[in-house]
N, C-alpha and C positions, 0 to 999 in steps of 0.2 A: 541600791541601784534598781531603777524601774526599767523594765523591758516590755515593749508593746510590739508584738510581731504581726505582720501582714495586715497593716492598716490599709484600707481600700481607697486609693486615689485613682483618678482617671487621666490617662495620658493621651497621646496622639490617637485620633480616630475615636476617642471616648473609651479606649481599651483600658481594662483595669491594670493597675500597677500595685503589686504587693510591696508594702513599705514598712520598714522596721525603725523604731525609735528607741534609743537608749538614753536615759537621763538620770540625774540626781535631783532629789527634792531639795528645795531651798531656793538659792538665788537663781536668777536667769543666767544661763551659761552660753558662751560662744558656741556656734553651731558648725559642725563638720558634716558635709554631705558627700557621700562616696558614690562615684559613678563607675559601674563595672565595665568590663571590656567586651570584645567580640567573643561570642560563645561563653560569656560569663553570666553570672547571676549573683544576687546579693548574698547568698549563703554559700557560695563556692569556697571550698577549703576551710569550712568552719569559720567563716568570717566573723561570727559572734565573738570569738576570742579577741580579734583585733578591736572590734567595736567596744568591748568591755574595757580594754586598756585605755582607750581615748576617754571613755566616760569617767573612769576612775581618776583620771588626771584633770578632771574639771570641765570637760566638754559635753555638750549634747551631741549625739551621733545619730546620723540618719543614713540608711542605705535602702536601695529600692531596685526592683526589677523593671527595666524599661519596658514600654508597652508592647513592643514587637520583638522581644529577645527570644521568643519561642516557648517560654514558660507560661503557665497559667496561674490565675489566682488560687485555684483549687489545688494545684500541684506546682508550687513555686520553685522546685529544685530539679524539675525534669523538662526536657524539651518536648512537650506534648502538642504544641501547636506550630507545626512546621510551615503551615500556610502563612501565619503571621510572621514567622521568622523570615520567610522568603521576601516579605514586603518591607523589611526593616531598611532604614537608611540613616544618614547623618542628620537630615532634617527632622526626622521623627524623634531621634534621640535628643537632639537640642530642645525640641518642644517639650519632651518629657522632663528634662532637667529643669527647664523653666517652670514647669508645673510644681516641681518640688520646692524650688526657691520661692515661688509665690506662696505656696502652702506654709512654708516656714515663716514668711514675712506677714502672713495674714493675721489680723486681730480676731478673726473667727476661729483660729487654730485652737482646739481644746487643750493643747499643751503649751500655750503661749507663756504661761507663768514660769516655764523652765527653759525658755528660748530667748537668747539675746539676739534679736534679729538685726541689731546694728553691727554685729560681728559674725558674718557668715563666711565660711571658707569651703573650698572644694578639694577633694582628692579624686583623681581619675586614673584608672589603670589601663594601659595599652590603648586601644581605640577610645576608651572612656577618658583617657588623658587628653586626647585631641578634642573631644567634645567639651571637656572641662575648660580647656584653654579658650576655645571659641566662645563659650558662654561667658567666661570671666571678662573677656575683651569687650563685651557689650553690656554688661550688667554692673553698675556702680555699687550694687549691694554686696558684691563679692570683695572681701578685704584681704584675702590671701589664698594662695593656690599651691598644691603639691601634686606632682605627677609621678606615677609609679610605672616605669617601663613604657612610657608613652610613645606613641607614633609621632613622627614629625611632618607627616602628610596625611590627608584624609583619603587614603587609598587602600584601606583594608577591605578584603584581603587580596585585591588584584594588583597591587603595586608592582610586583615582580613578574606578572604574567606577560608572555610574549604576544606579539600581534596576532598570531594564529589562534591562540586561545581566546583572546579578546573578541576576535572576529566570530569565532564559533559561539561564544556567549551571546553576542548580538543576534546571530542568526537563529539560535535555538530559543532564546528568551530566558533560559534558566540554565545555571550550572550547579553542579552538586560537589560539595567538599566533604570529605570524611572527618567526622568527629572521632578522633582516636580514642577518646575515653568511652563514649557511649556506642561507638561503631555505627552511628546513624549517618546517613547521607543527607547532609544539610543543604536545602535548596536556596539558591540566591538568584533572584530575579534581576534582569538587566536594568531595571529601574534604579538599582543601587548605583550603578555606574552613571546613569543619566542624571541622577540627583547631584552627583559630584560635578559633572560637566556644567549643569545648569547653575550651579552655585560655586563655581571654582574660585571666584574672587572672595566670596563670603567665607569659604572654607580654607582659605590660605593661612595655614598655621604659623608660618614664618612671620607674616604680617601681624597676626593676632597676638602672638607672644611678644613681638617687638613693640606693640602698642601698650602693653601692660605697664602700669606704674606701681602696682601692688607687689608685695613680696612673693617670690616664686621659688619653690624648691623642686629640683629635678632629680629624682632617684632612679637608678638604673643598675641592672646586673651586667657585669663585664663579660659574662658568658651567655648573654641572651642571644638565642638563635632566631627567635620569632621577630624581634625588633632589635637589631644590632645596636651596640652601645654608641656607635657614631651618631645615631639619631638623638641621643641625649646631649651629645656635644653640640649638635646643630641647634637644639633648643636653648641650651645654655648660652651659646655664642650669639644667638639672635635676640636675647633678652637684655633689657637695660640693667636688671638687678637680680638675676636668677643665681641661686646657689646650686652647685652640682654635688650630688652624693652618690658615690659608686660603691657597690659591694660585689664581691666575687661570687656570682650566682647567676641563675637562669631567669627566664622571663617572669616566673611566678615566685621568685625568691625562695625556692626550695620547697614550696607547698605542693599539694596535690588534692584531688577530690576523689573520694571523701578523705578528710583529715581527722583521724580518730584521737590523736594526742591532745592533751590539755595544754600543751606548750607549742609555741611557734618554732619553726626552724631558725637557726642562728641568723641567716641573712634577712629573713622577714622581720625578725625581732629588731635587728639593727635599723632597718628602714622605719619601722613603727616608732622606735625610740627617737630617731632623728626627726621624724615628722612631728611627733609630739613636742619636742623641744623647739622646733621651728615655729609651730603655731603658738606655743606658750609665749615665745619671745615677741611675736608680732600681733597677737590677739589678746591673750589672757591677761597680760600685764597692763593692757590699756583699760581694763574694766574692773580690775581687782587691786 
């Protein structure tokens, strides 16, 4: 297995995105692109363990830090740039994912000999699941999609805030939310909400998933408190051909950061196994 860490690509606003590539030498392989969620990053919870498993099963695997997720190219596992974080929104994350798909599809890609760009699929976790759904709905290059604990609306993290808190956010221009892991006060500018309002139709996840004709796998934990499991049922019911896979677990399927073990927790392993089998059925067998 070949692993290339922190390839430099440029996302929204020209900001650097640290990108990881896992591949096997030999034939071109179907590609899986992973989109992290809110307050996430590509290496959260030792995600290399997951990437290795997909690669060993015959896929090329790509994960990346979105341009405004608050990490930096020099320090891809810490929220060092809270100014960039405060300016993040769904439009920027969609742009970033598009950059990655374009890079995967490019004949100028130095790793093109290991990439079957006719077979590209997406995995998105939490808010990243919503971004993956939206991108798949408008990009015919995407051949299959899996969501892990995905949102069903593009309203992270304000979806449950009351009118008073929303009004204060508008008045002050910035609201801070506590990152329970790092203890940082994470700033969110009101532009995040305005981005949603201005693009409400384009960000309609129910319409997006309903328009998909590609295979869709919806994975969710039944004990998820961040994104309750009823959101998974909404996605499944709104799709023409989605498969629902539930495990008795939380929003991150039993993981944490840092994750020191060489093995995944049972719930995460079950989701990985199901996703590998799903993509093999719908992608791998078409090309091998």
